[in-house]
N, CA, C, O and the ligand as a Tripos MOL2 file, in Angstrom:
@<TRIPOS>MOLECULE
protein
  237   235    60     0     0
PROTEIN
NO_CHARGES

@<TRIPOS>ATOM
      1 N          -4.1510  -15.1550    7.4600 N.3       1 MET1
      2 CA         -4.9260  -14.3490    6.5160 C.3       1 MET1
      3 C          -4.0260  -13.8520    5.3860 C.2       1 MET1
      4 O          -2.8880  -13.4410    5.6160 O.2       1 MET1
      5 N          -4.5460  -13.8980    4.1820 N.am      2 VAL2
      6 CA         -3.7630  -13.4700    3.0260 C.3       2 VAL2
      7 C          -3.7230  -11.9440    2.9620 C.2       2 VAL2
      8 O          -4.7490  -11.2660    3.0250 O.2       2 VAL2
      9 N          -2.5230  -11.4440    2.8370 N.am      3 LYS3
     10 CA         -2.3720   -9.9960    2.7080 C.3       3 LYS3
     11 C          -2.5610   -9.5840    1.2590 C.2       3 LYS3
     12 O          -2.1430  -10.2790    0.3320 O.2       3 LYS3
     13 N          -3.1870   -8.4610    1.0930 N.am      4 ARG4
     14 CA         -3.4170   -7.9240   -0.2300 C.3       4 ARG4
     15 C          -2.8350   -6.5150   -0.3050 C.2       4 ARG4
     16 O          -2.5820   -5.8710    0.7130 O.2       4 ARG4
     17 N          -2.6350   -6.0630   -1.5180 N.am      5 ALA5
     18 CA         -2.1540   -4.6990   -1.7070 C.3       5 ALA5
     19 C          -3.0820   -3.9830   -2.6770 C.2       5 ALA5
     20 O          -3.5050   -4.5420   -3.6880 O.2       5 ALA5
     21 N          -3.3840   -2.7450   -2.3470 N.am      6 CYS6
     22 CA         -4.2160   -1.9320   -3.2250 C.3       6 CYS6
     23 C          -3.3980   -1.5220   -4.4530 C.2       6 CYS6
     24 O          -2.2730   -1.0410   -4.3220 O.2       6 CYS6
     25 N          -3.9620   -1.7140   -5.6320 N.am      7 LYS7
     26 CA         -3.2360   -1.3840   -6.8570 C.3       7 LYS7
     27 C          -3.1080    0.1250   -7.0480 C.2       7 LYS7
     28 O          -2.2540    0.5860   -7.8050 O.2       7 LYS7
     29 N          -3.9380    0.8760   -6.3770 N.am      8 ILE8
     30 CA         -3.9450    2.3180   -6.5840 C.3       8 ILE8
     31 C          -3.0290    3.0260   -5.5810 C.2       8 ILE8
     32 O          -2.1410    3.7800   -5.9770 O.2       8 ILE8
     33 N          -3.2470    2.7820   -4.2790 N.am      9 CYS9
     34 CA         -2.4450    3.4990   -3.2820 C.3       9 CYS9
     35 C          -1.3350    2.6410   -2.6960 C.2       9 CYS9
     36 O          -0.5250    3.1400   -1.9150 O.2       9 CYS9
     37 N          -1.2750    1.3470   -3.0570 N.am     10 LYS10
     38 CA         -0.2290    0.4120   -2.6210 C.3      10 LYS10
     39 C          -0.3080    0.0510   -1.1400 C.2      10 LYS10
     40 O           0.6010   -0.6030   -0.6290 O.2      10 LYS10
     41 N          -1.3310    0.4430   -0.4590 N.am     11 ARG11
     42 CA         -1.4800    0.1360    0.9530 C.3      11 ARG11
     43 C          -1.7040   -1.3660    1.1500 C.2      11 ARG11
     44 O          -2.4350   -1.9930    0.3830 O.2      11 ARG11
     45 N          -1.0780   -1.9370    2.1740 N.am     12 ILE12
     46 CA         -1.2670   -3.3450    2.5080 C.3      12 ILE12
     47 C          -2.5210   -3.4740    3.3590 C.2      12 ILE12
     48 O          -2.6500   -2.8220    4.3960 O.2      12 ILE12
     49 N          -3.4380   -4.3160    2.9160 N.am     13 ILE13
     50 CA         -4.7040   -4.4830    3.6120 C.3      13 ILE13
     51 C          -5.0460   -5.9680    3.6890 C.2      13 ILE13
     52 O          -4.3750   -6.7870    3.0610 O.2      13 ILE13
     53 N          -6.0700   -6.3230    4.4440 N.am     14 ASP14
     54 CA         -6.4890   -7.7170    4.5170 C.3      14 ASP14
     55 C          -7.9280   -7.8850    4.0380 C.2      14 ASP14
     56 O          -8.5910   -8.8720    4.3550 O.2      14 ASP14
     57 N          -8.3880   -6.9230    3.2860 N.am     15 LYS15
     58 CA         -9.7160   -7.0160    2.6840 C.3      15 LYS15
     59 C          -9.5660   -6.9540    1.1650 C.2      15 LYS15
     60 O          -8.5000   -6.6140    0.6510 O.2      15 LYS15
     61 N         -10.6390   -7.2860    0.4590 N.am     16 THR16
     62 CA        -10.5740   -7.2240   -0.9990 C.3      16 THR16
     63 C         -10.8600   -5.8260   -1.5170 C.2      16 THR16
     64 O         -10.6070   -5.5250   -2.6830 O.2      16 THR16
     65 N         -11.3900   -4.9700   -0.6460 N.am     17 THR17
     66 CA        -11.6630   -3.5950   -1.0520 C.3      17 THR17
     67 C         -10.8070   -2.6440   -0.2350 C.2      17 THR17
     68 O         -10.7380   -2.7540    0.9890 O.2      17 THR17
     69 N         -10.1640   -1.7240   -0.9030 N.am     18 CYS18
     70 CA         -9.3140   -0.7570   -0.1980 C.3      18 CYS18
     71 C         -10.1920    0.2270    0.5700 C.2      18 CYS18
     72 O         -11.0820    0.8440   -0.0170 O.2      18 CYS18
     73 N          -9.9530    0.3860    1.8860 N.am     19 PRO19
     74 CA        -10.7750    1.3070    2.6810 C.3      19 PRO19
     75 C         -10.4900    2.7690    2.3500 C.2      19 PRO19
     76 O         -11.3000    3.6480    2.6470 O.2      19 PRO19
     77 N          -9.3490    3.0220    1.7420 N.am     20 VAL20
     78 CA         -8.9800    4.3980    1.4120 C.3      20 VAL20
     79 C          -9.5390    4.7860    0.0460 C.2      20 VAL20
     80 O         -10.1660    5.8350   -0.1060 O.2      20 VAL20
     81 N          -9.3020    3.9230   -0.9480 N.am     21 CYS21
     82 CA         -9.7270    4.2280   -2.3180 C.3      21 CYS21
     83 C         -11.1770    3.8230   -2.5730 C.2      21 CYS21
     84 O         -11.7980    4.3020   -3.5210 O.2      21 CYS21
     85 N         -11.7160    2.9440   -1.7300 N.am     22 GLN22
     86 CA        -13.0950    2.4630   -1.8940 C.3      22 GLN22
     87 C         -13.3150    1.7520   -3.2240 C.2      22 GLN22
     88 O         -14.3880    1.8380   -3.8220 O.2      22 GLN22
     89 N         -12.2770    1.0480   -3.6750 N.am     23 VAL23
     90 CA        -12.4080    0.2920   -4.9170 C.3      23 VAL23
     91 C         -11.9280   -1.1410   -4.6960 C.2      23 VAL23
     92 O         -11.1570   -1.4230   -3.7800 O.2      23 VAL23
     93 N         -12.3970   -2.0170   -5.5440 N.am     24 ASN24
     94 CA        -12.0390   -3.4260   -5.4540 C.3      24 ASN24
     95 C         -10.8380   -3.7220   -6.3520 C.2      24 ASN24
     96 O         -10.8510   -4.6590   -7.1510 O.2      24 ASN24
     97 N          -9.8140   -2.9080   -6.2020 N.am     25 GLU25
     98 CA         -8.6170   -3.0360   -7.0480 C.3      25 GLU25
     99 C          -7.4390   -3.4660   -6.1900 C.2      25 GLU25
    100 O          -6.4570   -2.7380   -6.0400 O.2      25 GLU25
    101 N          -7.5570   -4.6800   -5.6220 N.am     26 THR26
    102 CA         -6.4820   -5.1830   -4.7810 C.3      26 THR26
    103 C          -5.9300   -6.4680   -5.3630 C.2      26 THR26
    104 O          -6.6050   -7.1560   -6.1270 O.2      26 THR26
    105 N          -4.7050   -6.7850   -5.0000 N.am     27 THR27
    106 CA         -4.0540   -7.9690   -5.5280 C.3      27 THR27
    107 C          -3.2480   -8.6570   -4.4310 C.2      27 THR27
    108 O          -2.7660   -8.0140   -3.4990 O.2      27 THR27
    109 N          -3.1090   -9.9840   -4.5590 N.am     28 THR28
    110 CA         -2.2480  -10.7100   -3.6240 C.3      28 THR28
    111 C          -0.8320  -10.8240   -4.1770 C.2      28 THR28
    112 O           0.0850  -11.2390   -3.4680 O.2      28 THR28
    113 N          -0.6560  -10.4570   -5.4290 N.am     29 SER29
    114 CA          0.6780  -10.5500   -6.0370 C.3      29 SER29
    115 C           1.3700   -9.1990   -5.9990 C.2      29 SER29
    116 O           1.2840   -8.4020   -6.9330 O.2      29 SER29
    117 N           2.0530   -8.9700   -4.8970 N.am     30 PHE30
    118 CA          2.8330   -7.7400   -4.7720 C.3      30 PHE30
    119 C           4.2000   -8.1100   -4.2290 C.2      30 PHE30
    120 O           4.3820   -9.1850   -3.6560 O.2      30 PHE30
    121 N           5.1510   -7.2220   -4.4100 N.am     31 GLN31
    122 CA          6.5200   -7.5050   -3.9850 C.3      31 GLN31
    123 C           6.9910   -6.4820   -2.9770 C.2      31 GLN31
    124 O           6.8820   -5.2740   -3.1870 O.2      31 GLN31
    125 N           7.5180   -6.9910   -1.8790 N.am     32 GLY32
    126 CA          8.1360   -6.1180   -0.9000 C.3      32 GLY32
    127 C           7.1340   -5.3460   -0.0810 C.2      32 GLY32
    128 O           6.0990   -4.9110   -0.5870 O.2      32 GLY32
    129 N           7.4450   -5.1780    1.1820 N.am     33 VAL33
    130 CA          6.5940   -4.3910    2.0610 C.3      33 VAL33
    131 C           7.4680   -3.3510    2.7460 C.2      33 VAL33
    132 O           8.5450   -3.6640    3.2530 O.2      33 VAL33
    133 N           7.0030   -2.1360    2.7550 N.am     34 VAL34
    134 CA          7.7420   -1.0850    3.4250 C.3      34 VAL34
    135 C           6.8170   -0.4170    4.4410 C.2      34 VAL34
    136 O           5.6570   -0.1240    4.1500 O.2      34 VAL34
    137 N           7.3520   -0.1850    5.6330 N.am     35 LEU35
    138 CA          6.5800    0.4850    6.6740 C.3      35 LEU35
    139 C           6.9420    1.9660    6.6470 C.2      35 LEU35
    140 O           8.0700    2.3500    6.9570 O.2      35 LEU35
    141 N           5.9870    2.7700    6.2800 N.am     36 ILE36
    142 CA          6.2200    4.2130    6.1830 C.3      36 ILE36
    143 C           5.7310    4.8860    7.4670 C.2      36 ILE36
    144 O           4.5410    4.8650    7.7830 O.2      36 ILE36
    145 N           6.6560    5.4720    8.1840 N.am     37 LEU37
    146 CA          6.2960    6.2190    9.3920 C.3      37 LEU37
    147 C           6.3920    7.7110    9.1350 C.2      37 LEU37
    148 O           5.6420    8.5100    9.6960 O.2      37 LEU37
    149 N           7.3400    8.0700    8.2680 N.am     38 ASP38
    150 CA          7.5910    9.4790    7.9690 C.3      38 ASP38
    151 C           7.2890    9.7370    6.4970 C.2      38 ASP38
    152 O           8.0270    9.2930    5.6180 O.2      38 ASP38
    153 N           6.2190   10.4440    6.2370 N.am     39 THR39
    154 CA          5.8100   10.6870    4.8500 C.3      39 THR39
    155 C           6.7210   11.7010    4.1570 C.2      39 THR39
    156 O           6.5990   11.9300    2.9540 O.2      39 THR39
    157 N           7.6320   12.3050    4.9180 N.am     40 GLU40
    158 CA          8.5920   13.2390    4.3190 C.3      40 GLU40
    159 C           9.8720   12.5280    3.8990 C.2      40 GLU40
    160 O          10.7690   13.1470    3.3260 O.2      40 GLU40
    161 N           9.9610   11.2220    4.1840 N.am     41 SER41
    162 CA         11.1680   10.4860    3.8450 C.3      41 SER41
    163 C          11.2690   10.2780    2.3330 C.2      41 SER41
    164 O          10.2780   10.3830    1.6100 O.2      41 SER41
    165 N          12.4750    9.9830    1.8750 N.am     42 ALA42
    166 CA         12.7190    9.8300    0.4370 C.3      42 ALA42
    167 C          11.9120    8.6780   -0.1480 C.2      42 ALA42
    168 O          11.3760    8.7940   -1.2490 O.2      42 ALA42
    169 N          11.8210    7.5600    0.5850 N.am     43 ILE43
    170 CA         11.0890    6.4010    0.0740 C.3      43 ILE43
    171 C           9.6010    6.7030   -0.0500 C.2      43 ILE43
    172 O           8.9520    6.2790   -1.0070 O.2      43 ILE43
    173 N           9.0700    7.4320    0.9110 N.am     44 ALA44
    174 CA          7.6510    7.7960    0.8530 C.3      44 ALA44
    175 C           7.3760    8.6890   -0.3490 C.2      44 ALA44
    176 O           6.3680    8.5260   -1.0360 O.2      44 ALA44
    177 N           8.2630    9.6160   -0.5940 N.am     45 LYS45
    178 CA          8.0830   10.5180   -1.7280 C.3      45 LYS45
    179 C           8.2220    9.7760   -3.0470 C.2      45 LYS45
    180 O           7.5100   10.0570   -4.0110 O.2      45 LYS45
    181 N           9.1480    8.8240   -3.0760 N.am     46 LYS46
    182 CA          9.3620    8.0430   -4.2950 C.3      46 LYS46
    183 C           8.1270    7.2160   -4.6250 C.2      46 LYS46
    184 O           7.7550    7.0730   -5.7900 O.2      46 LYS46
    185 N           7.4940    6.6710   -3.5830 N.am     47 LEU47
    186 CA          6.3130    5.8360   -3.7850 C.3      47 LEU47
    187 C           5.0320    6.6710   -3.8570 C.2      47 LEU47
    188 O           3.9590    6.1470   -4.1560 O.2      47 LEU47
    189 N           5.1510    7.9570   -3.5850 N.am     48 GLY48
    190 CA          3.9840    8.8290   -3.6370 C.3      48 GLY48
    191 C           3.0280    8.6160   -2.4800 C.2      48 GLY48
    192 O           1.8150    8.7560   -2.6380 O.2      48 GLY48
    193 N           3.5700    8.2750   -1.3100 N.am     49 ILE49
    194 CA          2.7500    7.9630   -0.1390 C.3      49 ILE49
    195 C           2.5140    9.2200    0.7000 C.2      49 ILE49
    196 O           3.4400    9.9750    0.9950 O.2      49 ILE49
    197 N           1.2680    9.4200    1.0710 N.am     50 THR50
    198 CA          0.9140   10.6390    1.7980 C.3      50 THR50
    199 C           0.4270   10.3650    3.2200 C.2      50 THR50
    200 O           0.1840   11.3010    3.9810 O.2      50 THR50
    201 N           0.2820    9.0870    3.5850 N.am     51 ALA51
    202 CA         -0.1630    8.7410    4.9270 C.3      51 ALA51
    203 C           0.6950    7.6000    5.4620 C.2      51 ALA51
    204 O           1.0570    6.7010    4.7020 O.2      51 ALA51
    205 N           1.0320    7.6140    6.7590 N.am     52 PRO52
    206 CA          1.8330    6.5340    7.3350 C.3      52 PRO52
    207 C           1.1010    5.1990    7.2520 C.2      52 PRO52
    208 O          -0.1290    5.1520    7.2520 O.2      52 PRO52
    209 N           1.8710    4.1160    7.1800 N.am     53 GLY53
    210 CA          1.2780    2.7880    7.1280 C.3      53 GLY53
    211 C           2.1770    1.8130    6.4080 C.2      53 GLY53
    212 O           3.3290    2.1140    6.0950 O.2      53 GLY53
    213 N           1.6270    0.6290    6.1490 N.am     54 LYS54
    214 CA          2.3650   -0.4190    5.4400 C.3      54 LYS54
    215 C           2.0160   -0.3730    3.9640 C.2      54 LYS54
    216 O           0.8450   -0.3020    3.5900 O.2      54 LYS54
    217 N           3.0410   -0.4130    3.1350 N.am     55 TYR55
    218 CA          2.7950   -0.3470    1.6980 C.3      55 TYR55
    219 C           3.6210   -1.3770    0.9520 C.2      55 TYR55
    220 O           4.6970   -1.7750    1.3990 O.2      55 TYR55
    221 N           3.1030   -1.8060   -0.1940 N.am     56 ALA56
    222 CA          3.8560   -2.6830   -1.0820 C.3      56 ALA56
    223 C           4.7950   -1.8300   -1.9260 C.2      56 ALA56
    224 O           4.4520   -0.7200   -2.3330 O.2      56 ALA56
    225 N           5.9770   -2.3620   -2.1800 N.am     57 ILE57
    226 CA          6.9420   -1.6250   -2.9950 C.3      57 ILE57
    227 C           6.5380   -1.7160   -4.4700 C.2      57 ILE57
    228 O           6.5950   -0.7270   -5.2000 O.2      57 ILE57
    229 N           6.1350   -2.9010   -4.8920 N.am     58 ARG58
    230 CA          5.6990   -3.0750   -6.2720 C.3      58 ARG58
    231 C           4.4120   -3.8730   -6.3040 C.2      58 ARG58
    232 O           4.3290   -4.9480   -5.7100 O.2      58 ARG58
    233 N           3.4030   -3.3540   -6.9950 N.am     59 VAL59
    234 CA          2.1070   -4.0270   -7.0840 C.3      59 VAL59
    235 C           1.9010   -4.5390   -8.4970 C.2      59 VAL59
    236 O           0.8680   -5.1400   -8.7910 O.2      59 VAL59
    237 ZN         -6.0660    2.0940   -2.0650 Zn       60 ZN60
@<TRIPOS>BOND
     1     1     2 1
     2     2     3 1
     3     3     4 2
     4     3     5 am
     5     5     6 1
     6     6     7 1
     7     7     8 2
     8     7     9 am
     9     9    10 1
    10    10    11 1
    11    11    12 2
    12    11    13 am
    13    13    14 1
    14    14    15 1
    15    15    16 2
    16    15    17 am
    17    17    18 1
    18    18    19 1
    19    19    20 2
    20    19    21 am
    21    21    22 1
    22    22    23 1
    23    23    24 2
    24    23    25 am
    25    25    26 1
    26    26    27 1
    27    27    28 2
    28    27    29 am
    29    29    30 1
    30    30    31 1
    31    31    32 2
    32    31    33 am
    33    33    34 1
    34    34    35 1
    35    35    36 2
    36    35    37 am
    37    37    38 1
    38    38    39 1
    39    39    40 2
    40    39    41 am
    41    41    42 1
    42    42    43 1
    43    43    44 2
    44    43    45 am
    45    45    46 1
    46    46    47 1
    47    47    48 2
    48    47    49 am
    49    49    50 1
    50    50    51 1
    51    51    52 2
    52    51    53 am
    53    53    54 1
    54    54    55 1
    55    55    56 2
    56    55    57 am
    57    57    58 1
    58    58    59 1
    59    59    60 2
    60    59    61 am
    61    61    62 1
    62    62    63 1
    63    63    64 2
    64    63    65 am
    65    65    66 1
    66    66    67 1
    67    67    68 2
    68    67    69 am
    69    69    70 1
    70    70    71 1
    71    71    72 2
    72    71    73 am
    73    73    74 1
    74    74    75 1
    75    75    76 2
    76    75    77 am
    77    77    78 1
    78    78    79 1
    79    79    80 2
    80    79    81 am
    81    81    82 1
    82    82    83 1
    83    83    84 2
    84    83    85 am
    85    85    86 1
    86    86    87 1
    87    87    88 2
    88    87    89 am
    89    89    90 1
    90    90    91 1
    91    91    92 2
    92    91    93 am
    93    93    94 1
    94    94    95 1
    95    95    96 2
    96    95    97 am
    97    97    98 1
    98    98    99 1
    99    99   100 2
   100    99   101 am
   101   101   102 1
   102   102   103 1
   103   103   104 2
   104   103   105 am
   105   105   106 1
   106   106   107 1
   107   107   108 2
   108   107   109 am
   109   109   110 1
   110   110   111 1
   111   111   112 2
   112   111   113 am
   113   113   114 1
   114   114   115 1
   115   115   116 2
   116   115   117 am
   117   117   118 1
   118   118   119 1
   119   119   120 2
   120   119   121 am
   121   121   122 1
   122   122   123 1
   123   123   124 2
   124   123   125 am
   125   125   126 1
   126   126   127 1
   127   127   128 2
   128   127   129 am
   129   129   130 1
   130   130   131 1
   131   131   132 2
   132   131   133 am
   133   133   134 1
   134   134   135 1
   135   135   136 2
   136   135   137 am
   137   137   138 1
   138   138   139 1
   139   139   140 2
   140   139   141 am
   141   141   142 1
   142   142   143 1
   143   143   144 2
   144   143   145 am
   145   145   146 1
   146   146   147 1
   147   147   148 2
   148   147   149 am
   149   149   150 1
   150   150   151 1
   151   151   152 2
   152   151   153 am
   153   153   154 1
   154   154   155 1
   155   155   156 2
   156   155   157 am
   157   157   158 1
   158   158   159 1
   159   159   160 2
   160   159   161 am
   161   161   162 1
   162   162   163 1
   163   163   164 2
   164   163   165 am
   165   165   166 1
   166   166   167 1
   167   167   168 2
   168   167   169 am
   169   169   170 1
   170   170   171 1
   171   171   172 2
   172   171   173 am
   173   173   174 1
   174   174   175 1
   175   175   176 2
   176   175   177 am
   177   177   178 1
   178   178   179 1
   179   179   180 2
   180   179   181 am
   181   181   182 1
   182   182   183 1
   183   183   184 2
   184   183   185 am
   185   185   186 1
   186   186   187 1
   187   187   188 2
   188   187   189 am
   189   189   190 1
   190   190   191 1
   191   191   192 2
   192   191   193 am
   193   193   194 1
   194   194   195 1
   195   195   196 2
   196   195   197 am
   197   197   198 1
   198   198   199 1
   199   199   200 2
   200   199   201 am
   201   201   202 1
   202   202   203 1
   203   203   204 2
   204   203   205 am
   205   205   206 1
   206   206   207 1
   207   207   208 2
   208   207   209 am
   209   209   210 1
   210   210   211 1
   211   211   212 2
   212   211   213 am
   213   213   214 1
   214   214   215 1
   215   215   216 2
   216   215   217 am
   217   217   218 1
   218   218   219 1
   219   219   220 2
   220   219   221 am
   221   221   222 1
   222   222   223 1
   223   223   224 2
   224   223   225 am
   225   225   226 1
   226   226   227 1
   227   227   228 2
   228   227   229 am
   229   229   230 1
   230   230   231 1
   231   231   232 2
   232   231   233 am
   233   233   234 1
   234   234   235 1
   235   235   236 2
@<TRIPOS>SUBSTRUCTURE
     1 MET1         2 RESIDUE 1 A MET
     2 VAL2         6 RESIDUE 1 A VAL
     3 LYS3        10 RESIDUE 1 A LYS
     4 ARG4        14 RESIDUE 1 A ARG
     5 ALA5        18 RESIDUE 1 A ALA
     6 CYS6        22 RESIDUE 1 A CYS
     7 LYS7        26 RESIDUE 1 A LYS
     8 ILE8        30 RESIDUE 1 A ILE
     9 CYS9        34 RESIDUE 1 A CYS
    10 LYS10       38 RESIDUE 1 A LYS
    11 ARG11       42 RESIDUE 1 A ARG
    12 ILE12       46 RESIDUE 1 A ILE
    13 ILE13       50 RESIDUE 1 A ILE
    14 ASP14       54 RESIDUE 1 A ASP
    15 LYS15       58 RESIDUE 1 A LYS
    16 THR16       62 RESIDUE 1 A THR
    17 THR17       66 RESIDUE 1 A THR
    18 CYS18       70 RESIDUE 1 A CYS
    19 PRO19       74 RESIDUE 1 A PRO
    20 VAL20       78 RESIDUE 1 A VAL
    21 CYS21       82 RESIDUE 1 A CYS
    22 GLN22       86 RESIDUE 1 A GLN
    23 VAL23       90 RESIDUE 1 A VAL
    24 ASN24       94 RESIDUE 1 A ASN
    25 GLU25       98 RESIDUE 1 A GLU
    26 THR26      102 RESIDUE 1 A THR
    27 THR27      106 RESIDUE 1 A THR
    28 THR28      110 RESIDUE 1 A THR
    29 SER29      114 RESIDUE 1 A SER
    30 PHE30      118 RESIDUE 1 A PHE
    31 GLN31      122 RESIDUE 1 A GLN
    32 GLY32      126 RESIDUE 1 A GLY
    33 VAL33      130 RESIDUE 1 A VAL
    34 VAL34      134 RESIDUE 1 A VAL
    35 LEU35      138 RESIDUE 1 A LEU
    36 ILE36      142 RESIDUE 1 A ILE
    37 LEU37      146 RESIDUE 1 A LEU
    38 ASP38      150 RESIDUE 1 A ASP
    39 THR39      154 RESIDUE 1 A THR
    40 GLU40      158 RESIDUE 1 A GLU
    41 SER41      162 RESIDUE 1 A SER
    42 ALA42      166 RESIDUE 1 A ALA
    43 ILE43      170 RESIDUE 1 A ILE
    44 ALA44      174 RESIDUE 1 A ALA
    45 LYS45      178 RESIDUE 1 A LYS
    46 LYS46      182 RESIDUE 1 A LYS
    47 LEU47      186 RESIDUE 1 A LEU
    48 GLY48      190 RESIDUE 1 A GLY
    49 ILE49      194 RESIDUE 1 A ILE
    50 THR50      198 RESIDUE 1 A THR
    51 ALA51      202 RESIDUE 1 A ALA
    52 PRO52      206 RESIDUE 1 A PRO
    53 GLY53      210 RESIDUE 1 A GLY
    54 LYS54      214 RESIDUE 1 A LYS
    55 TYR55      218 RESIDUE 1 A TYR
    56 ALA56      222 RESIDUE 1 A ALA
    57 ILE57      226 RESIDUE 1 A ILE
    58 ARG58      230 RESIDUE 1 A ARG
    59 VAL59      234 RESIDUE 1 A VAL
    60 ZN60       237 GROUP 0 **** ****
């Protein structure tokens, strides 16, 4: 299955619509995947991530 990334929240998903943002703003062209477990970590803050999960570094 092709992985997609939401252009708004950067979450990695396998649908064309982001379940969090409820918009059809996803892309298959993203770079890098980061697994965020701790939303207080520096990388999470840099990416503006507020919930644990898999995210694209660049969308
Ligand atoms: Zn989203």
